[in-house]
C-alpha positions in Angstrom: 111.1 61.5 40.6 110.4 58.1 41.8 109.4 55.1 40.1 105.7 54.8 40.9 105.0 58.3 39.4 107.2 57.5 36.5 104.9 54.3 36.0 101.7 56.2 36.2 102.9 58.9 33.7 103.9 56.1 31.1 100.2 54.4 31.6 98.6 57.7 31.3 100.3 58.6 28.1 99.6 55.1 26.5 96.0 55.3 27.3 95.7 58.9 25.6 97.4 57.5 22.4 95.3 54.4 22.2 92.2 56.5 22.4 93.4 58.8 19.9 94.3 56.7 17.4 92.3 53.2 18.3 89.2 54.5 19.5 86.8 51.6 20.9 83.7 51.0 18.9 80.7 48.9 19.7 80.5 45.3 18.0 79.2 45.5 14.7 80.0 48.9 14.0 82.8 50.3 11.6 84.9 53.6 11.7 83.5 56.0 9.8 86.0 58.2 7.8 84.4 61.5 6.7 84.4 62.9 3.2 83.3 66.3 4.2 81.3 68.0 6.9 77.7 68.8 7.8 76.6 72.0 9.4 73.0 73.1 10.4 71.7 76.9 10.7 70.4 77.5 13.6 72.8 75.3 15.5 71.5 72.6 17.8 69.6 72.3 20.1 66.8 74.1 17.7 63.3 75.3 18.8 60.7 72.6 17.8 58.7 73.9 14.9 61.3 76.2 13.2 62.9 76.0 9.8 66.5 74.6 9.3 69.1 75.2 6.7 71.5 72.4 6.3 75.0 72.6 4.3 76.8 69.4 3.0 80.2 70.0 2.0 82.9 67.4 0.5 86.5 67.7 0.7 87.1 67.1 -3.1 84.8 67.3 -6.1 83.9 64.1 -7.7 82.7 63.7 -11.3 79.8 61.3 -11.8 78.4 61.8 -8.1 75.7 64.1 -6.8 75.3 65.2 -3.0 72.0 64.1 -1.2 70.7 64.5 2.2 68.4 62.0 4.2 66.5 63.3 7.4 65.3 60.1 9.4 66.0 57.8 6.3 63.9 60.3 4.1 65.5 62.2 1.2 65.3 65.9 1.4 64.3 67.1 -2.0 64.4 71.0 -1.1 68.2 71.6 -2.2 70.3 74.0 -4.0 73.8 73.6 -5.4 76.5 76.0 -3.9 79.3 74.8 -5.7 80.9 71.4 -6.9 81.6 70.7 -3.4 78.8 72.2 -1.4 75.0 71.6 -1.6 72.3 73.3 0.8 69.3 71.8 2.0 66.2 73.4 3.6 64.0 71.7 6.2 60.7 73.2 7.0 58.8 73.1 10.7 60.9 70.4 11.8 58.5 69.0 14.7 60.8 65.8 15.6 62.6 66.6 19.0 65.4 64.3 17.8 66.3 63.6 14.4 69.3 62.0 12.3 71.1 63.8 9.0 73.1 61.8 6.9 74.8 63.3 4.0 76.0 60.9 1.1 77.5 60.9 -2.2 75.5 59.0 -4.8 76.7 57.8 -8.5 75.1 55.8 -11.2 75.5 52.2 -10.5 78.0 53.1 -7.7 77.7 52.4 -4.0 76.6 55.2 -1.9 79.6 57.1 0.1 78.7 58.8 3.4 80.0 62.2 3.7 79.3 62.8 7.3 76.3 62.6 10.0 74.7 64.7 12.5 72.2 64.5 15.3 69.6 67.0 15.4 68.2 67.9 19.2 65.2 70.2 19.4 63.1 71.4 22.6 60.7 73.7 23.8 60.8 76.7 26.8 59.4 75.5 30.1 55.8 76.1 31.1 54.8 78.0 34.1 54.6 75.8 37.2 51.2 75.5 38.4 48.9 73.8 41.1 51.5 74.2 43.9 50.9 72.3 46.8 52.6 71.7 50.2 51.2 69.1 52.8 52.6 68.2 56.1 51.3 64.9 58.2 50.9 65.3 61.8 53.6 63.1 62.6 55.9 63.9 59.7 59.4 66.0 59.7 59.2 67.1 56.3 56.8 69.2 54.1 56.3 67.8 50.8 55.7 70.2 48.0 54.4 69.3 44.4 53.4 71.2 41.1 52.8 70.6 37.5 55.4 71.5 35.2 53.3 71.4 32.2 54.4 70.1 28.6 57.6 68.1 28.2 60.5 70.5 27.1 62.7 67.6 25.6 65.6 69.2 26.8 67.5 69.7 30.5 65.1 72.1 32.4 66.1 73.4 35.7 63.6 74.5 38.5 65.0 76.9 41.2 62.8 76.5 44.5 63.0 79.9 46.7 61.2 79.9 50.1 61.0 83.5 51.7 59.1 84.9 54.6 56.5 87.7 54.2 59.0 90.3 54.5 61.1 88.9 51.7 63.8 87.1 53.6 64.8 84.1 52.0 65.3 81.1 54.3 65.6 78.3 51.5 66.9 78.3 47.9 67.2 74.8 45.8 67.8 73.9 42.4 66.4 70.5 41.0 66.2 69.4 37.4 63.4 67.8 35.7 61.5 67.4 38.9 57.9 68.0 40.2 58.1 67.8 43.9 60.4 69.1 46.7 60.7 68.2 50.4 61.5 71.3 52.8 62.6 70.0 56.2 60.0 71.0 58.9 62.6 72.3 61.5 63.3 75.5 59.1 59.8 76.7 59.2 58.2 78.3 62.1 54.6 77.2 62.8 52.9 80.6 63.1 54.8 82.4 60.5 53.6 82.3 56.7 55.7 81.6 54.1 55.9 82.1 50.1 57.1 79.5 47.9 58.2 80.5 44.4 59.3 78.1 41.5 61.2 79.2 38.5 61.7 76.9 35.6 64.4 77.7 32.8 66.3 76.1 29.7 68.0 76.9 26.6 65.0 78.3 25.0 63.8 80.6 28.2 62.6 80.7 31.7 59.1 80.8 33.5 58.2 81.5 37.1 55.4 80.6 39.1 52.8 82.4 41.1 53.9 82.7 44.7 52.3 80.0 46.8 51.8 81.4 50.4 51.2 79.0 53.1 51.2 78.3 57.0 52.3 75.2 58.8 49.1 74.8 60.5 46.8 75.3 57.1 48.8 72.6 55.4 48.8 70.0 58.1 46.8 66.9 56.9 45.9 63.4 58.7 48.5 60.9 58.7 48.7 58.1 56.1 46.2 55.2 56.8 47.6 51.5 56.3 45.4 48.9 54.9 46.1 45.8 57.1 43.9 43.0 55.5 41.7 42.3 52.4 38.5 40.0 52.7 36.3 39.4 49.6 32.9 38.6 50.2 31.0 35.1 49.1 29.6 36.7 45.9 32.9 38.0 45.0 31.6 41.4 44.0 32.8 43.2 47.3 35.9 43.4 49.6 36.1 44.4 52.9 39.3 46.4 53.5 40.5 46.4 57.3 42.7 49.6 58.1 44.1 51.8 60.9 45.7 55.2 61.2 47.8 56.6 64.0 45.4 59.2 64.9 41.7 59.5 65.9 39.2 58.6 63.2 36.4 60.7 64.6 36.5 63.5 61.9 38.0 61.4 59.1 36.5 60.1 56.0 38.3 57.3 54.0 38.5 57.0 50.2 39.7 53.9 48.3 41.2 53.7 44.8 42.0 50.4 42.9 43.3 49.3 39.6 44.1 46.1 37.6 47.1 45.0 35.6 48.9 48.5 36.4 46.1 50.1 34.6 44.7 53.8 35.8 43.5 54.1 39.3 39.7 54.1 39.7 37.9 55.4 42.5 36.0 52.4 44.2 32.5 52.2 45.4 33.4 52.2 49.0 30.7 52.0 52.2 31.9 52.7 55.7 30.8 49.5 57.6 32.6 50.4 60.9 35.7 52.1 62.4 38.6 50.5 60.6 36.2 48.7 58.2 35.4 49.6 54.5 33.7 47.7 52.0 34.3 48.1 48.0 31.8 47.0 45.8 31.7 46.5 42.2 34.1 44.1 41.8 34.6 41.4 39.1 35.3 37.8 40.1 38.6 35.8 39.8 40.5 39.4 39.0 43.7 40.5 40.5 43.1 44.2 42.3 45.5 46.7 43.8 44.0 49.0 46.4 45.2 52.5 48.0 43.1 54.3 50.6 43.5 57.7 52.3 41.6 59.8 55.1 40.3 63.3 54.7 39.8 65.6 57.6 36.2 66.9 57.6 36.3 69.2 60.5 38.2 71.9 58.7 36.7 74.2 56.7 37.4 74.3 53.2 37.3 78.2 52.1 40.2 77.5 49.5 38.7 74.6 48.0 41.6 72.5 48.9 40.9 68.9 50.5 42.5 67.9 53.6 43.3 64.5 52.8 46.2 62.2 53.9 48.6 60.7 51.2 47.4 57.5 49.5 48.6 54.4 51.6 50.8 51.8 50.2 49.2 49.5 47.6 47.9 46.1 48.6 47.0 43.9 46.4 44.6 40.8 46.3 42.5 38.3 44.2 38.9 38.2 44.1 37.4 34.7 44.3 34.8 33.1 42.0 31.0 34.3 42.2 28.1 32.5 43.2 24.6 33.0 41.2 22.7 35.8 42.8 19.7 36.0 40.5 16.5 33.6 40.7 16.3 30.8 37.8 13.4 31.3 35.4 11.6 28.1 36.2 8.5 26.4 34.7 6.9 22.8 35.1 4.7 20.2 33.1 2.1 18.5 35.1 1.7 14.5 34.5 -1.2 12.3 35.4 -1.8 11.2 39.0 -0.6 7.9 39.9 -2.7 5.2 41.7 -0.1 5.6 45.1 -1.2 9.3 45.2 2.1 10.6 43.5 2.1 13.1 40.3 4.7 13.1 37.9 6.0 16.8 37.7 8.4 17.7 34.9 10.5 20.8 36.3 11.8 23.0 33.4 14.2 26.0 33.9 16.6 28.3 32.2 20.2 28.4 33.2 21.5 31.3 35.1 23.4 34.3 33.0 27.0 33.9 32.6 27.5 37.2 34.1 25.9 36.3 37.3 28.3 33.6 38.2 31.8 32.3 37.7 33.0 28.7 37.2 30.5 25.9 36.4 27.2 25.0 37.6 27.5 21.5 39.5 24.0 20.5 39.9 20.3 22.1 40.4 18.4 21.2 43.7 14.7 20.9 43.7 13.0 21.3 47.2 9.2 21.0 48.4 8.3 24.5 48.8 10.2 27.8 49.2 11.8 27.3 52.6 14.5 24.8 51.0 14.2 22.4 54.1 13.1 19.3 52.3 15.2 18.3 49.2 13.4 16.1 46.6 16.2 15.7 44.2 19.4 17.0 42.7 19.4 17.1 39.0 22.4 17.4 36.5 23.1 20.8 34.8 20.7 19.8 32.0 17.1 20.8 31.8 14.2 19.1 32.3 14.1 16.9 35.3 11.2 14.5 36.6 10.3 14.0 40.0 7.3 12.6 41.9 5.5 14.6 44.6 2.5 14.1 46.5 -0.8 15.6 44.7 -1.4 17.9 48.0 2.0 19.9 47.2 1.2 23.5 46.1 4.8 24.3 44.7 8.1 23.5 44.3 11.6 25.6 44.3 14.6 24.9 42.5 18.1 26.5 43.0 21.7 26.5 40.9 24.5 25.1 42.8 28.1 26.3 42.1 31.5 26.1 43.7 31.1 29.8 45.0 27.4 29.4 46.2 23.6 28.9 45.3 21.3 31.0 43.7 18.1 32.3 45.6 15.4 29.7 45.4 13.0 30.2 42.4 9.0 29.3 42.8 7.7 26.6 40.5 3.8 26.9 41.2 1.9 23.5 41.0 -1.4 24.6 42.1 -4.4 25.5 39.5 -5.9 28.9 40.3 -9.1 28.4 38.4 -8.8 32.3 37.7 -10.0 33.7 34.3 -7.3 33.0 32.1 -5.7 35.6 29.8 -6.6 35.8 26.1 -4.3 35.7 23.2 -5.0 38.4 20.8 -2.5 38.6 17.9 0.1 36.2 16.6 1.6 38.1 13.9 4.7 36.5 11.8 7.7 38.8 11.8 9.3 39.7 8.4 12.2 37.5 8.6 10.2 34.5 9.0 12.0 33.1 12.1 9.9 35.0 15.0 6.3 35.7 15.7 4.9 38.5 17.6 2.3 37.4 20.4 0.1 39.9 22.3 -2.5 39.1 24.8 -5.2 40.9 26.9 -5.6 40.3 30.9 -9.2 40.5 32.4 -10.4 43.8 33.7 -10.4 45.0 37.2 -14.0 43.5 38.0 -13.1 40.0 36.7 -9.7 40.3 38.6 -11.7 41.2 41.6 -14.0 38.2 41.3 -11.4 35.8 40.7 -9.3 37.1 43.7 -5.7 36.5 41.7 -3.2 39.2 40.8 -0.6 38.2 38.1 2.9 37.7 39.0 4.1 37.1 35.7 3.3 35.1 32.6 4.5 32.0 30.9 4.6 31.5 27.2 4.8 27.9 25.9 5.3 27.0 22.2 6.0 23.7 20.6 6.2 22.5 17.0 3.4 20.3 15.6 3.7 17.3 15.4 5.0 17.5 18.9 8.6 18.2 19.7 10.5 19.5 22.6 8.7 22.0 24.5 9.9 25.8 24.7 9.0 28.5 26.8 9.5 31.8 28.0 8.8 33.9 31.2 7.3 37.5 30.8 6.9 40.0 33.3 3.4 41.1 34.5 3.7 44.4 33.3 4.2 43.2 29.7 1.1 42.2 27.2 3.2 41.3 24.3 6.6 39.6 23.4 8.5 38.2 20.5 9.1 34.6 20.1 12.4 34.0 18.1 14.1 31.1 16.8 11.3 29.7 14.7 11.5 27.8 11.4 9.4 28.6 8.4 6.8 26.2 7.2 6.5 24.5 10.6 3.1 24.8 12.7 3.5 25.8 16.3 1.0 25.7 19.1 1.4 28.7 21.3 0.0 28.6 24.8 -0.1 31.5 27.3 -0.5 30.8 31.2 -0.9 33.4 33.7 0.9 33.1 37.1 -1.3 34.7 39.8 -1.2 34.7 43.7 -3.5 31.9 43.7 -1.9 29.7 41.1 -1.5 29.0 37.4 -4.8 29.9 35.4 -5.9 27.6 32.3 -3.9 28.1 29.1 -5.2 30.1 26.0 -4.0 28.3 22.9 -3.6 29.0 19.2 -1.9 27.7 16.2 0.5 29.8 14.1 3.2 29.7 11.4 6.3 31.9 11.5 6.0 31.8 7.7 3.8 30.0 5.5 5.1 27.9 2.5 3.7 26.2 -0.3 2.5 22.4 0.4 5.4 20.0 -0.4 2.8 17.3 -2.1 -0.7 16.9 -2.8 -3.6 15.0 -1.4 -4.4 11.3 -2.0 -7.7 11.0 -4.0 -10.1 8.2 -4.6 -13.1 7.7 -6.5 -16.5 6.7 -4.5 -18.9 6.6 -7.2 -18.5 7.4 -11.1 -21.8 7.8 -13.1 -22.2 8.5 -16.7 -21.9 12.5 -16.4 -20.9 12.9 -12.9 -18.3 11.5 -10.4 -18.0 11.5 -6.4 -14.6 11.7 -5.3 -12.7 11.6 -1.6 -9.2 12.9 -0.7 -7.1 12.4 2.3 -6.0 15.4 4.5 -2.4 16.2 4.3 0.0 15.3 6.9 0.7 18.6 8.9 4.5 18.4 8.1 3.7 18.6 4.5 1.1 21.5 4.7 3.6 24.2 5.3 1.0 26.6 6.2 -2.8 26.5 6.8 -4.6 24.9 3.9 -7.2 27.3 2.4 -8.7 25.5 -0.6 -7.9 22.4 -2.7 -8.1 22.3 -6.5 -9.4 19.4 -8.5 -8.2 18.8 -11.9 -9.9 16.5 -14.3 -8.6 15.4 -17.6 -10.5 13.3 -20.4 -8.5 10.5 -21.4 -10.3 10.3 -25.0 -8.8 12.1 -28.0 -10.1 15.5 -27.0 -7.9 15.8 -23.8 -10.3 18.1 -22.4 -9.0 19.6 -19.0 -11.2 20.9 -16.2 -10.7 22.3 -12.7 -12.5 23.2 -9.5 -11.6 24.6 -6.3 -13.3 23.5 -3.0 -13.1 25.2 0.4 -10.8 23.5 2.9 -13.2 24.1 5.5 -15.9 21.7 4.0 -16.0 17.7 3.7 -13.1 16.2 2.2 -15.5 14.7 -0.5 -17.7 16.2 -3.4 -19.6 15.5 -6.5 -18.3 16.8 -9.9 -20.2 17.1 -12.9 -18.0 15.5 -15.7 -18.1 14.6 -19.3 -18.9 11.0 -20.3 -16.0 8.6 -20.8 -12.7 7.8 -18.8 -10.7 10.6 -17.1 -7.7 11.3 -15.0 -7.8 13.0 -11.5 -5.3 15.1 -9.5 -5.8 17.3 -6.5 -3.5 20.3 -5.1 -3.5 22.2 -1.8 -3.1 25.9 -1.3 -2.1 28.0 1.4 -1.5 31.7 1.6 2.0 31.4 0.1 0.5 29.6 -3.0 -0.6 26.4 -4.7 1.6 23.1 -3.5 2.4 20.2 -5.5 0.2 17.8 -7.5 -1.1 14.9 -5.7 -1.4 11.3 -6.9 -2.9 10.6 -10.3 -5.5 8.2 -10.7 -7.7 7.1 -13.8 -11.4 6.4 -13.6 -14.2 5.4 -16.1 -18.2 5.2 -15.6 -19.6 1.9 -14.5 -20.6 -0.5 -17.4 -24.3 -1.2 -17.3 -25.4 -4.5 -16.2 -28.5 -5.2 -17.7 -27.0 -7.8 -20.1 -25.2 -9.6 -17.4 -28.3 -9.6 -15.3 -30.3 -11.2 -18.3 -27.8 -13.9 -19.0 -27.4 -15.0 -15.3 -31.2 -15.0 -14.7 -31.5 -17.2 -17.8 -28.8 -19.6 -16.8 -30.0 -20.0 -13.2 -33.6 -20.6 -14.7 -32.3 -23.4 -17.0 -30.3 -25.2 -14.4 -33.5 -25.0 -11.8 -35.6 -26.6 -14.7 -33.1 -29.3 -15.3 -32.7 -30.1 -11.6 -36.8 -30.1 -11.0 -37.0 -32.4 -14.0 -34.2 -34.7 -12.9 -35.8 -34.9 -9.3 -39.0 -36.0 -10.8 -37.4 -39.4 -12.0 -37.1 -41.9 -9.0 -34.5 -43.6 -10.9 -32.4 -40.7 -11.2 -32.9 -39.8 -7.2 -31.6 -43.5 -6.7 -28.4 -43.0 -8.8 -27.8 -40.0 -6.9 -28.3 -41.4 -3.7 -26.1 -44.5 -4.7 -23.3 -42.0 -6.2 -23.3 -40.0 -2.7 -23.0 -43.4 -0.8 -20.3 -44.4 -3.0 -18.2 -41.3 -2.2 -19.1 -41.6 1.6 -17.3 -44.0 4.2 -18.0 -47.5 4.1 -19.7 -47.6 7.6 -22.6 -45.7 5.8 -23.5 -48.6 3.7 -24.2 -50.9 6.8 -27.5 -52.0 7.7 -28.0 -51.9 11.5 -30.0 -54.7 12.8 -33.2 -53.7 14.7 -33.3 -55.4 18.2 -37.0 -56.0 18.0 -36.6 -58.7 14.9 -34.1 -60.7 17.1 -35.4 -64.2 17.5 -33.7 -64.4 20.8 -35.5 -61.4 22.1 -38.8 -62.6 20.8 -38.3 -66.2 22.3 -37.4 -64.3 25.7 -40.6 -62.3 25.3 -42.6 -65.4 24.2 -41.3 -67.5 27.2 -41.0 -64.7 29.8 -44.1 -65.8 31.5 -43.3 -69.5 31.7 -39.6 -68.7 33.2 -39.1 -68.4 37.1 -36.8 -66.6 39.0 -35.3 -69.8 40.0 -35.1 -71.4 36.6 -31.8 -73.2 35.6 -32.4 -73.0 31.9 -29.6 -71.5 30.3 -29.1 -70.1 26.6 -28.7 -73.3 24.0 -25.2 -73.6 22.9 -23.7 -72.5 19.7 -22.1 -75.0 17.4 -18.5 -73.8 16.5 -18.1 -72.0 13.5 -15.5 -73.3 10.8 -14.5 -72.6 7.4 -15.2 -75.3 4.6 -13.7 -75.5 1.1 -15.9 -75.1 -2.3 -15.8 -78.9 -2.5 -16.9 -79.7 0.9 -19.6 -77.0 0.7 -21.1 -78.9 -2.7 -21.4 -81.9 -0.5 -22.9 -80.4 2.3 -25.3 -78.0 0.5 -26.6 -79.7 -2.8 -27.9 -78.2 -5.8 -31.6 -76.9 -6.0 -33.5 -77.5 -9.1 -36.1 -74.7 -9.5 -38.8 -75.1 -12.2 -40.3 -71.9 -13.3 -43.7 -72.1 -14.9 -45.8 -69.5 -16.5 -48.8 -68.6 -15.1 -50.2 -66.8 -18.0 -49.8 -69.5 -20.8 -46.2 -68.6 -21.4 -43.4 -71.1 -22.7 -41.4 -72.6 -20.1 -38.1 -71.3 -19.4 -34.8 -73.2 -19.0 -33.9 -74.3 -15.6 -31.3 -72.8 -13.7 -29.4 -74.8 -10.9 -28.6 -72.5 -8.1 -26.8 -74.0 -4.8 -28.9 -73.0 -1.8 -28.0 -73.1 2.1 -30.8 -74.0 4.0 -31.4 -74.4 7.6 -34.0 -76.4 9.5 -37.5 -76.5 8.0 -38.8 -73.3 9.6 -35.9 -70.7 9.0 -33.6 -69.7 6.3 -30.3 -67.8 7.0 -30.0 -64.8 4.7 -26.6 -63.7 4.0 -26.5 -60.5 1.8 -23.5 -58.3 0.8 -20.8 -60.2 2.6 -18.5 -57.4 2.0 -20.7 -54.9 3.5 -22.9 -56.6 6.0 -21.5 -58.2 9.2 -22.5 -61.3 10.6 -26.1 -61.1 12.0 -27.1 -63.4 14.6 -30.9 -62.7 14.4 -33.2 -65.3 13.0 -36.6 -64.5 11.4 -39.3 -65.3 13.7 -41.7 -67.8 12.7 -45.0 -65.8 12.2 -48.2 -66.1 10.5 -48.5 -64.8 6.8 -50.1 -61.1 8.0 -47.5 -60.6 10.5 -44.7 -61.4 7.8 -46.1 -58.8 5.5 -46.3 -56.2 8.1 -42.9 -57.1 9.4 -41.4 -57.1 5.8 -43.0 -53.6 5.3 -41.4 -52.3 8.6 -38.2 -53.9 7.5 -38.5 -52.1 4.0 -39.1 -48.7 5.6 -36.0 -49.5 7.9 -33.8 -50.4 5.2 -31.6 -47.7 3.9 -31.8 -46.1 0.4 -28.8 -48.1 -0.9 -30.8 -51.6 -0.7 -33.2 -50.0 -3.5 -32.9 -50.4 -7.0 -34.0 -48.0 -9.4 -37.6 -47.5 -10.7 -37.1 -49.2 -13.8 -35.3 -52.3 -12.5 -35.8 -53.1 -9.0 -35.1 -56.4 -7.3 -34.6 -57.2 -3.3 -31.3 -58.8 -3.0 -31.1 -60.7 0.4 -30.2 -64.3 -0.5 -26.6 -63.4 -1.9 -24.7 -65.8 -0.2 -27.6 -68.6 -0.6 -28.8 -68.4 -4.1 -25.2 -68.2 -5.8 -25.5 -71.8 -7.0 -29.2 -72.4 -7.5 -30.4 -74.0 -10.8 -33.2 -72.3 -12.1 -35.7 -73.2 -14.7 -37.4 -70.7 -16.7 -40.8 -71.3 -18.5 -41.1 -67.8 -19.9 -39.3 -66.3 -22.5 -35.5 -65.7 -22.3 -34.5 -63.3 -19.9 -33.0 -60.1 -20.8 -29.4 -59.2 -20.9 -29.7 -56.3 -18.2 -28.3 -57.4 -14.9 -28.9 -55.6 -11.4 -25.7 -55.1 -9.2 -26.1 -54.2 -5.5 -23.1 -54.6 -3.5 -21.6 -56.8 -6.0 -24.2 -59.4 -6.4 -25.4 -59.9 -10.0 -29.1 -60.8 -10.9 -30.9 -61.4 -14.0 -33.4 -58.8 -14.7 -36.7 -60.1 -16.3 -40.1 -58.3 -16.4 -43.2 -59.9 -14.9 -41.4 -62.6 -13.0 -42.7 -64.5 -10.1 -40.5 -67.4 -8.5 -41.9 -70.1 -6.0 -39.5 -71.9 -4.1 -40.9 -75.4 -2.8 -38.1 -76.3 -0.7 -39.4 -74.6 1.9 -39.8 -70.8 0.8 -41.1 -68.9 -2.2 -39.4 -66.0 -4.1 -42.2 -63.7 -5.7 -41.7 -61.0 -8.3 -43.9 -58.6 -9.6 -43.4 -56.0 -12.2 -45.3 -54.1 -14.9 -44.4 -54.1 -18.5 -42.4 -51.0 -18.3 -40.9 -50.8 -14.9 -40.5 -53.3 -11.8 -42.6 -51.8 -8.8 -41.0 -53.8 -5.9 -39.5 -56.8 -4.7 -40.1 -58.6 -1.3 -39.4 -61.7 0.3 -41.4 -63.7 2.5 -40.6 -66.5 4.8 -42.8 -69.7 4.7 -43.9 -71.1 7.8 -44.7 -74.7 6.3 -42.2 -76.4 4.2 -43.2 -77.5 0.6 -46.0 -74.9 0.5 -46.2 -72.4 -2.1 -46.9 -69.0 -1.0 -48.9 -66.5 -2.9 -48.8 -62.9 -1.5 -52.2 -61.2 -0.6 -51.2 -57.9 -1.8 -52.3 -57.1 -5.0 -50.1 -54.8 -7.1 -50.3 -53.1 -10.7 -47.9 -56.1 -11.9 -50.1 -57.8 -14.7 -48.3 -61.1 -14.7 -46.2 -63.6 -12.6 -43.6 -66.3 -12.7 -43.9 -69.2 -10.6 -40.2 -70.7 -9.6 -40.5 -74.0 -8.0 -37.6 -75.3 -6.2 -37.3 -78.7 -5.2 -34.6 -80.1 -2.4 -33.5 -83.4 -3.9 -31.5 -84.5 -1.1 -29.4 -84.2 2.0 -29.9 -82.3 5.3 -30.1 -78.4 5.7 -30.0 -77.0 9.1 -30.5 -73.2 10.1 -32.9 -72.8 7.1 -35.9 -70.4 7.2 -39.0 -69.6 5.0 -38.5 -66.3 3.1 -41.4 -64.4 1.7 -41.0 -61.5 -0.6 -43.9 -59.0 -1.5 -44.0 -56.5 -4.0 -44.5 -52.9 -2.3 -44.8 -51.1 -5.6 -47.9 -49.5 -4.6 -46.5 -48.8 -1.2 -43.5 -47.1 -2.6 -45.7 -45.0 -5.1 
């Protein structure tokens, strides 16, 4: 024995010892030390569905332990004790082809101990092989035969394949296990001879033989397997075009296609033969992975045996379908705006987005075109509806399409033309039971009216919007429908529903109605006001509720009256909502409170505002008092106005409140001496006269002492004409001019310097001029009727000494613009120094004062006019010394009668 053989012998012995005493176990497993054995009757493999008897036997009897059996983790309760070490278990109708049995020793508060375990194997006898099929491609070298083996046996099954000639000579025998096909070399088979194929299946539980399958080579020849060369998907992702080829003529061949997704079951495709080598498959889904196979079938051979002469399925070709573009027209509508001055009309285009099943991806935009030819694009709008465009007034229609990444939808017509056809009529608007929908039905004119109008309906458009106006909603309805259901409405909201008929001539006029999906009670009451409240009746008026507060159609109003007296009487009256919102109500006398409620078909709503009212108080007493007060006031005013003194005081009071310039006496130009001299000597002056106006001496201011020297004191003696005692003499300074004139400066604080000098005129003219001047003098120059004295010599007579021969003067004084004069009745003063002052009065009142300018120095003037004054006083004034320039004769004439 050589060394290598000895070494190999030693290695084999070592390995055998190791395997026997130190067997290798998988990781995590422990070696089982059996405490007994486990046996099954009948022994495995067992026939599925049979009853089994299991014996568990321990090596020794242990007190305090019991023997148990588990089948697939479940405890078997059917048991019988054989002895201290053996237990018998019964298993009924075991259907599991593979099971695990474990026998254990279990004690109280003890860890279970495994006695032994066993794997159960069950099986079934083989079924009879059926549906045997043998096929041979024209260019193949092997015959492929297949069969169906039936149900699974769960144990090893062997199939014996036998091919015999008709005379019984066996030419082929083969054995395969658990198979359903076999390949027979074509060289072993004669082309014109018939053969029989017999398949026998057998296993542990039995055997089964198929029926003989008789075949001839020419009968089993099938077309060659085609090959798919290319897959192309259409634009809409719903179709795929397969390009294929085969090694034989396709004249009598028909193609079949099957497909599947995600290794699912094969499905027969909806194929269409386009041309030779091209086939179209429909019904695909976009963006989906597909696996395609195809085969060809010979249609020229008779099929008496009901078998198909089709080729084998081609190898699979996979492809992913692209996205799908929209294929349906959009539902579109429009709202027409007013026509602008530029001839363009604003049109708001509305549309409903395409169905998600009709396209893949997202809509990028919507394109609007003039007409349906899509040649002139108006605008592109975002994916939100609506979209407003301006189009010429003569445009009859628009079209709109949705644009996606995978295509554009067909154009949808948007009609703009008004047809003028007889409009459809809304017949019924019935709220649904759930309160969120309304059933709408309508009628279309009859055949006679349609033939007259000439328009055939294409479809209907139903519009609805909430009141007050909100977003417009609409729905397109097919022309063969006359009713539909409007959904998505809100209870208590009023909707305006309009129906349009789109015909071949255009769009008809709308038919509109108001509807509620569900009426509710009003949420508030009307505001009421009182127009007239008489003793036993009242007229009231109330406002209409806002539409959003009505919550339904108002059917009536209820008026509630409550008396505010101790009786607290309550009355109510119901008024129809169709009448005017004001009414007369009979009511008890006294104050009352009013409230209104509105009612719908759902019931009475909430109460409105509460107002209180009481009858109007009779105004007879007020009228009487008003008339009495007015009468008394008018009488007093009339009585006062009859007194001239009151009138004068009123005038003076008004003047004192007025501005200072009202108190000024405007000079009369016709009284100007310069003008009179010019008029007098106008005839004597010639055009070439060189005479000029006399020069004016300068005016200077002098002191009081200088004035006393220049203007001496004048003594005036007053004698009583009618045997009255002589009054004391009063000395008064007098400013005199030359013998013919006297400068009168009255009221220096109000009257400015007047350059006019009185004209030396006869007595009659003086009286006339004096009367005119008195008519021109304002009312503030006059005193009251009882005491009146002409004040024109304020600056001249402030220092005159006067001697009175009458009784002492009264202590009353007359004030006119700051000048004080003593007031005496029946006094006439004559100034001998070149002028006379005449004053006349009655015993009760003074009629008038007048001044007259005497034309002769030293002459005492007696007025020609007689008055009602009964006595006069003559005041004689003598100029003692001194030269008095710029003097004038002044005449005063009483005008009592004239003023009356």
